[in-house]
Residue frames as qw, qx, qy, qz and C-alpha x, y, z in Angstrom:
[[0.048, -0.558, -0.692, 0.455, 121.32, -74.06, 234.84],
 [0.103, 0.656, 0.424, 0.615, 118.82, -71.60, 233.37],
 [0.140, 0.161, -0.344, 0.915, 118.80, -68.23, 235.12],
 [0.495, -0.275, -0.050, -0.823, 115.03, -68.23, 235.57],
 [0.668, -0.198, -0.717, -0.025, 114.85, -71.57, 237.41],
 [0.563, -0.727, 0.097, -0.381, 113.71, -71.44, 241.02],
 [0.605, 0.254, -0.657, 0.372, 116.53, -72.41, 243.34],
 [0.068, 0.066, -0.614, 0.784, 115.33, -70.85, 246.62],
 [0.405, -0.565, -0.631, -0.346, 112.01, -71.49, 248.37],
 [0.001, -0.187, 0.459, -0.868, 111.04, -68.99, 251.06],
 [0.381, -0.514, -0.752, -0.157, 108.17, -69.86, 253.40],
 [0.313, -0.575, 0.139, -0.743, 106.20, -67.57, 255.67],
 [0.111, 0.036, -0.895, 0.430, 105.52, -68.83, 259.20],
 [0.304, 0.290, 0.602, -0.679, 102.18, -67.58, 260.57],
 [0.644, 0.481, 0.134, -0.580, 99.27, -68.80, 258.46],
 [0.634, 0.500, -0.549, -0.217, 101.51, -71.07, 256.39],
 [0.442, 0.190, -0.839, 0.255, 103.35, -73.30, 258.84],
 [0.143, 0.137, 0.719, -0.666, 100.57, -72.66, 261.37],
 [0.175, 0.624, 0.761, 0.020, 96.76, -72.75, 261.13],
 [0.200, 0.698, 0.324, 0.606, 95.14, -69.61, 259.64],
 [0.197, 0.126, -0.327, 0.916, 95.86, -66.26, 261.29],
 [0.467, -0.389, -0.204, -0.767, 92.12, -65.56, 261.51],
 [0.785, -0.346, -0.513, -0.028, 91.81, -68.55, 263.84],
 [0.543, -0.059, -0.437, 0.715, 94.55, -67.16, 266.08],
 [0.092, -0.260, 0.067, -0.959, 92.90, -63.75, 266.30],
 [0.659, -0.399, -0.375, -0.516, 89.63, -65.45, 267.20],
 [0.727, -0.233, -0.559, 0.324, 91.39, -67.29, 270.01],
 [0.266, 0.047, -0.320, 0.908, 92.63, -64.00, 271.48],
 [0.357, -0.308, -0.160, -0.867, 89.19, -62.42, 271.14],
 [0.741, -0.366, -0.515, -0.227, 87.51, -65.38, 272.85],
 [0.617, -0.175, -0.515, 0.569, 90.03, -65.30, 275.72],
 [0.123, 0.054, -0.180, 0.974, 89.56, -61.53, 276.12],
 [0.119, 0.584, 0.739, -0.314, 85.76, -61.73, 275.91],
 [0.162, 0.598, -0.097, -0.779, 85.66, -59.23, 273.04],
 [0.779, 0.539, 0.295, -0.125, 83.93, -59.80, 269.68],
 [0.718, -0.057, 0.364, 0.591, 86.64, -60.55, 267.15],
 [0.356, 0.688, 0.327, 0.542, 85.57, -57.73, 264.83],
 [0.272, -0.953, -0.040, -0.128, 85.79, -55.26, 267.73],
 [0.714, -0.510, 0.267, 0.398, 89.26, -56.49, 268.71],
 [0.619, 0.256, 0.400, 0.625, 90.44, -56.14, 265.12],
 [0.104, 0.881, 0.258, 0.383, 88.88, -52.70, 264.88],
 [0.486, -0.862, 0.077, 0.123, 90.74, -51.67, 268.03],
 [0.721, -0.218, 0.364, 0.547, 94.03, -52.92, 266.59],
 [0.446, 0.546, 0.402, 0.584, 93.35, -50.98, 263.40],
 [0.129, -0.958, -0.158, -0.199, 92.48, -47.79, 265.27],
 [0.623, -0.686, 0.199, 0.319, 95.63, -48.05, 267.35],
 [0.669, 0.056, 0.420, 0.611, 97.74, -48.60, 264.23],
 [0.266, 0.751, 0.357, 0.488, 96.11, -45.69, 262.41],
 [0.345, -0.935, -0.072, 0.028, 96.62, -43.42, 265.42],
 [0.563, -0.627, 0.373, 0.386, 100.34, -44.18, 265.32],
 [0.418, 0.738, -0.354, -0.394, 100.65, -44.16, 261.53],
 [0.145, -0.348, 0.918, 0.119, 101.39, -47.87, 261.29],
 [0.671, 0.073, -0.511, -0.532, 99.72, -51.02, 260.01],
 [0.887, -0.257, -0.331, -0.193, 98.10, -53.61, 262.29],
 [0.842, -0.494, -0.003, 0.215, 100.93, -55.33, 264.23],
 [0.591, 0.684, -0.153, 0.399, 103.67, -53.31, 262.54],
 [0.178, -0.825, 0.406, -0.350, 105.21, -51.79, 265.73],
 [0.820, -0.357, 0.440, -0.087, 105.61, -55.30, 267.18],
 [0.908, 0.321, 0.200, 0.182, 106.83, -56.77, 263.90],
 [0.432, 0.781, -0.217, 0.395, 109.46, -54.06, 263.51],
 [0.698, -0.206, -0.439, 0.527, 110.63, -54.52, 267.10],
 [0.087, 0.546, -0.034, 0.832, 109.74, -50.90, 267.89],
 [0.507, -0.458, 0.225, -0.695, 107.68, -51.62, 270.99],
 [0.066, -0.133, 0.957, -0.251, 107.38, -54.35, 273.57],
 [0.342, -0.365, -0.798, -0.335, 104.33, -56.59, 273.54],
 [0.286, -0.484, -0.644, 0.520, 103.62, -55.42, 277.10],
 [0.005, 0.383, 0.060, -0.922, 103.44, -51.76, 276.09],
 [0.245, -0.040, -0.626, -0.739, 101.51, -52.52, 272.90],
 [0.327, -0.420, -0.846, -0.031, 98.98, -54.51, 274.93],
 [0.156, -0.495, -0.461, 0.720, 98.58, -51.61, 277.35],
 [0.126, 0.262, -0.224, -0.930, 97.89, -49.22, 274.49],
 [0.306, -0.176, -0.785, -0.509, 95.44, -51.62, 272.85],
 [0.254, -0.477, -0.784, 0.305, 93.57, -52.04, 276.15],
 [0.021, -0.473, -0.213, 0.855, 93.25, -48.25, 276.40],
 [0.185, 0.108, -0.529, -0.821, 92.08, -48.10, 272.78],
 [0.302, -0.308, -0.868, -0.247, 89.29, -50.61, 273.47],
 [0.161, -0.474, -0.637, 0.586, 88.05, -48.74, 276.55],
 [0.378, -0.190, 0.676, -0.604, 85.50, -47.89, 277.72],
 [0.773, 0.107, -0.251, -0.573, 83.35, -50.08, 275.51],
 [0.941, 0.010, -0.338, 0.003, 85.38, -53.21, 276.20],
 [0.337, -0.728, 0.562, -0.201, 87.54, -54.28, 279.13],
 [0.662, 0.287, -0.689, -0.069, 89.59, -57.39, 278.25],
 [0.829, -0.499, 0.088, -0.237, 89.29, -60.17, 280.79],
 [0.891, -0.102, 0.054, 0.440, 92.92, -61.18, 280.08],
 [0.262, -0.767, 0.217, 0.544, 96.09, -59.11, 279.95],
 [0.720, 0.688, 0.085, 0.014, 96.66, -58.15, 276.31],
 [0.049, -0.824, 0.562, 0.045, 100.31, -57.70, 277.23],
 [0.484, -0.218, 0.846, 0.051, 100.34, -61.50, 276.92],
 [0.647, 0.480, -0.096, -0.584, 98.73, -61.36, 273.47],
 [0.425, 0.458, -0.749, -0.219, 101.04, -64.00, 271.97],
 [0.206, -0.115, 0.919, -0.315, 100.22, -66.56, 274.67],
 [0.583, 0.387, 0.524, -0.486, 96.58, -66.56, 273.56],
 [0.513, 0.626, -0.353, -0.470, 97.47, -66.25, 269.86],
 [0.370, 0.418, -0.824, -0.098, 99.50, -69.47, 269.97],
 [0.520, -0.185, 0.690, -0.468, 97.50, -71.44, 272.54],
 [0.745, 0.175, 0.616, -0.184, 96.91, -74.95, 271.22],
 [0.599, 0.713, -0.198, -0.306, 98.14, -74.14, 267.71],
 [0.842, -0.156, 0.470, 0.216, 100.02, -76.93, 265.98],
 [0.118, -0.491, 0.594, 0.627, 102.66, -76.97, 263.29],
 [0.778, 0.477, -0.042, -0.407, 101.40, -77.55, 259.77],
 [0.613, -0.383, 0.666, 0.183, 103.35, -80.78, 259.62],
 [0.755, 0.443, 0.463, 0.139, 102.29, -81.76, 256.10],
 [0.400, 0.904, -0.031, 0.147, 103.62, -78.56, 254.56],
 [0.352, -0.797, 0.489, 0.039, 106.69, -78.52, 256.82],
 [0.738, -0.155, 0.630, 0.183, 107.59, -82.03, 255.66],
 [0.672, 0.658, 0.295, 0.169, 107.03, -81.04, 252.02],
 [0.105, 0.959, -0.257, 0.061, 109.52, -78.20, 252.48],
 [0.560, -0.549, 0.613, 0.098, 112.02, -80.58, 254.04],
 [0.797, 0.248, 0.521, 0.178, 111.59, -82.83, 251.01],
 [0.462, 0.878, 0.031, 0.122, 112.33, -79.88, 248.70],
 [0.206, -0.849, 0.487, 0.013, 115.54, -79.23, 250.59],
 [0.732, -0.211, 0.639, 0.111, 116.41, -82.90, 250.16],
 [0.718, 0.552, 0.374, 0.199, 116.04, -82.42, 246.41],
 [0.591, 0.072, 0.116, 0.795, 118.59, -79.61, 246.49],
 [0.012, -0.810, -0.258, -0.526, 116.42, -76.51, 246.77],
 [0.261, 0.108, -0.479, 0.831, 117.67, -73.92, 249.23],
 [0.363, -0.655, -0.646, -0.144, 115.11, -73.22, 251.93],
 [0.156, 0.172, -0.321, 0.918, 114.40, -70.05, 253.89],
 [0.166, -0.702, -0.670, 0.175, 111.88, -68.66, 256.33],
 [0.121, 0.253, 0.084, 0.956, 110.81, -65.07, 255.64],
 [0.334, -0.599, -0.727, 0.028, 108.49, -63.92, 258.38],
 [0.187, -0.635, 0.080, -0.745, 106.90, -60.89, 259.97],
 [0.667, -0.212, -0.660, 0.272, 107.69, -61.80, 263.55],
 [0.383, -0.815, 0.056, -0.432, 107.36, -60.57, 267.13],
 [0.192, 0.518, -0.732, 0.398, 110.18, -60.95, 269.65],
 [0.462, -0.244, 0.629, -0.576, 107.97, -62.21, 272.46],
 [0.890, 0.182, 0.051, -0.415, 106.38, -64.80, 270.18],
 [0.431, 0.556, -0.709, -0.048, 109.65, -66.57, 269.44],
 [0.296, -0.257, 0.849, -0.353, 109.26, -68.88, 272.43],
 [0.746, 0.275, 0.426, -0.430, 106.03, -70.21, 270.93],
 [0.682, 0.623, -0.299, -0.241, 107.49, -70.57, 267.46],
 [0.133, 0.542, -0.821, 0.116, 110.52, -72.40, 268.82],
 [0.532, -0.064, 0.753, -0.383, 108.22, -74.82, 270.59],
 [0.791, 0.460, 0.177, -0.363, 106.44, -75.51, 267.29],
 [0.804, 0.525, -0.218, 0.174, 109.67, -75.95, 265.31],
 [0.678, -0.680, 0.183, 0.213, 112.43, -76.82, 267.79],
 [0.619, -0.198, 0.472, 0.595, 114.92, -77.44, 264.98],
 [0.393, 0.854, 0.122, -0.317, 114.85, -74.45, 262.65],
 [0.260, -0.539, 0.633, 0.491, 118.10, -75.55, 261.02],
 [0.580, 0.409, 0.686, 0.161, 115.91, -77.15, 258.36],
 [0.325, 0.933, 0.155, 0.019, 115.92, -73.58, 256.97],
 [0.717, 0.202, -0.019, 0.667, 119.21, -72.51, 255.44],
 [0.130, 0.201, -0.120, 0.963, 118.35, -68.88, 256.20],
 [0.193, -0.701, -0.675, 0.127, 115.79, -67.30, 258.55],
 [0.124, 0.260, 0.017, 0.957, 114.84, -63.62, 258.20],
 [0.238, -0.638, -0.694, 0.233, 112.66, -62.19, 260.97],
 [0.099, 0.796, 0.230, 0.551, 111.14, -58.74, 260.78],
 [0.497, -0.864, -0.067, -0.038, 111.65, -57.87, 264.45],
 [0.750, -0.364, 0.197, 0.517, 115.38, -58.52, 264.07],
 [0.498, 0.241, 0.374, 0.745, 115.87, -56.60, 260.82],
 [0.063, 0.511, 0.215, -0.830, 113.39, -53.75, 261.31],
 [0.307, 0.195, -0.544, -0.756, 112.04, -54.61, 257.86],
 [0.508, 0.200, 0.760, -0.352, 108.74, -56.35, 257.17],
 [0.135, 0.293, 0.788, 0.524, 106.77, -57.72, 254.27],
 [0.770, 0.497, 0.341, 0.208, 105.54, -56.24, 251.96],
 [0.048, -0.908, 0.247, 0.334, 108.46, -53.76, 251.89],
 [0.779, 0.578, -0.240, 0.036, 110.73, -54.30, 248.87],
 [0.033, 0.745, -0.617, 0.252, 113.80, -54.05, 251.11],
 [0.670, -0.319, 0.626, -0.240, 113.06, -57.29, 252.96],
 [0.913, 0.360, 0.191, -0.035, 112.79, -59.19, 249.67],
 [0.454, 0.784, -0.381, 0.185, 116.08, -57.67, 248.56],
 [0.335, -0.616, 0.656, -0.277, 117.63, -58.80, 251.84],
 [0.871, -0.009, 0.459, -0.174, 116.31, -62.31, 251.20],
 [0.785, 0.610, -0.091, 0.059, 117.85, -62.37, 247.73],
 [0.181, 0.784, -0.529, 0.270, 121.19, -61.25, 249.11],
 [0.674, -0.454, 0.523, -0.257, 121.07, -63.92, 251.83],
 [0.872, 0.085, 0.473, 0.094, 121.44, -66.57, 249.12],
 [0.150, -0.455, 0.525, 0.704, 123.12, -64.47, 246.43],
 [0.382, 0.393, 0.819, 0.169, 120.05, -65.24, 244.31],
 [0.078, -0.112, -0.355, -0.925, 118.31, -63.32, 241.57],
 [0.522, 0.070, 0.311, -0.791, 114.62, -62.47, 242.04],
 [0.758, 0.206, -0.375, -0.493, 113.64, -65.04, 239.41],
 [0.459, 0.183, -0.852, 0.171, 115.39, -67.75, 241.42],
 [0.099, -0.028, 0.694, -0.713, 113.18, -67.05, 244.46],
 [0.434, -0.404, -0.664, -0.455, 109.76, -68.44, 245.28],
 [0.171, -0.186, 0.532, -0.808, 107.64, -67.26, 248.21],
 [0.380, -0.433, -0.802, -0.157, 104.90, -69.23, 249.96],
 [0.012, 0.019, 0.398, -0.917, 102.73, -66.75, 251.88],
 [0.046, 0.542, 0.834, -0.091, 99.11, -66.54, 252.98],
 [0.038, 0.752, 0.253, -0.607, 98.79, -62.78, 252.43],
 [0.605, 0.678, 0.358, 0.215, 97.97, -61.38, 249.00],
 [0.084, 0.987, -0.135, 0.009, 99.84, -58.11, 249.49],
 [0.511, -0.612, 0.565, 0.216, 103.02, -59.96, 250.46],
 [0.710, 0.202, 0.608, 0.293, 102.80, -62.14, 247.37],
 [0.422, 0.868, 0.232, 0.122, 102.10, -59.14, 245.14],
 [0.155, -0.927, 0.320, 0.120, 105.15, -57.31, 246.50],
 [0.618, -0.323, 0.657, 0.285, 107.34, -60.35, 245.83],
 [0.645, 0.497, 0.532, 0.231, 105.96, -60.69, 242.31],
 [0.200, 0.979, 0.021, -0.040, 106.71, -57.02, 241.68],
 [0.285, -0.752, 0.555, 0.215, 110.39, -57.84, 242.27],
 [0.533, 0.464, -0.638, -0.305, 110.22, -60.79, 239.89],
 [0.259, -0.207, 0.903, -0.273, 109.72, -63.61, 242.39],
 [0.492, -0.213, -0.743, -0.402, 107.44, -66.54, 241.81],
 [0.320, -0.221, 0.549, -0.740, 104.79, -66.96, 244.54],
 [0.379, -0.307, -0.855, -0.175, 102.30, -69.44, 245.90],
 [0.390, -0.385, 0.180, -0.817, 99.41, -67.89, 247.82],
 [0.183, -0.030, -0.957, 0.224, 98.73, -70.37, 250.61],
 [0.585, -0.260, -0.072, -0.765, 95.07, -71.10, 251.27],
 [0.901, -0.242, 0.265, -0.246, 95.22, -74.78, 252.10],
 [0.494, -0.455, 0.697, 0.253, 97.74, -77.59, 251.85],
 [0.707, 0.348, 0.602, 0.132, 96.20, -79.26, 248.84],
 [0.452, 0.879, 0.134, 0.067, 96.34, -76.18, 246.61],
 [0.161, -0.880, 0.431, 0.119, 99.79, -75.15, 247.85],
 [0.610, -0.277, 0.713, 0.209, 101.29, -78.58, 247.26],
 [0.668, 0.550, 0.481, 0.139, 99.70, -78.72, 243.82],
 [0.252, 0.965, -0.072, -0.009, 101.14, -75.31, 242.95],
 [0.355, -0.706, 0.590, 0.167, 104.60, -76.31, 244.18],
 [0.712, 0.061, 0.675, 0.186, 104.37, -79.45, 242.08],
 [0.561, 0.765, 0.300, 0.099, 103.44, -77.42, 239.01],
 [0.077, 0.968, -0.238, -0.006, 106.26, -74.92, 239.54],
 [0.244, -0.684, 0.688, 0.005, 109.01, -77.24, 240.71],
 [0.833, 0.245, -0.418, -0.268, 107.88, -80.59, 239.38],
 [0.945, -0.314, 0.034, 0.082, 110.02, -83.54, 240.31],
 [0.618, 0.630, -0.273, 0.381, 113.30, -81.97, 239.29],
 [0.735, -0.456, -0.165, 0.474, 116.35, -82.02, 241.49],
 [0.060, 0.986, -0.156, -0.014, 118.51, -78.98, 242.09]]
C-alpha cells in the first residue's frame, strides 16, 4: 500500500447528508416571520458579542439551545419579535428535511469496497434527535466525531488531528467531504484530500476521480 493512498473517507452531516444549510436557515426564518438576512445578522451579532462564530456556542456544547434561543430573541428585539420560540431552533431547522440518500448510499458503497468511513460534524446536542431520525443506523460509520461531545469544531486543526487518531491514519490517508470552504481549507492545510460538496453530481464525480474503482 502506498502511504499517500486515501483509506479513510470522512463526511460532514449538515449540508452534505442533508439539503443545503441555507435552506434550513430559511425554514427557521419563515417559521419565525423574520427576513432570513435579518435572522442571520442577529446570529452574527450575538456571536460577535460573545467572541464566537455563528453557532459555535451550541456546536461546542457550551450553552443549551434554550438559553441560546433566549439570547438570540433578545438580540433581535425590538425590531423583530419571533412568532415561534427560538429555543426550539432545531425543530424548525430540520422540519421536513430528508436524508441525502444518493450520497449516503455512495458512502455505504465505499465502505463495501474497503474504505473506512467516518462522520466528522459540527453538531448540536438538541439536534441529535432529528439526525437520528434521518439516519437511524449510524453504524454505517466506523467512527463518528461530534463537536458538541468533544468541545472541538471544524475548522480547528485539533478536530482533524482527533479524526486521524481515531483511525490511526496519516493526514494523506484522509479525505473530507464538506460543504464549507473554510472546513475544506483547514483539512487541506493538514494534508488531507477534500471534496467541496455543492451537489451530488459533482461530489460523486470527484470521489470517482480520487478513488476510482479500486478496492481497499
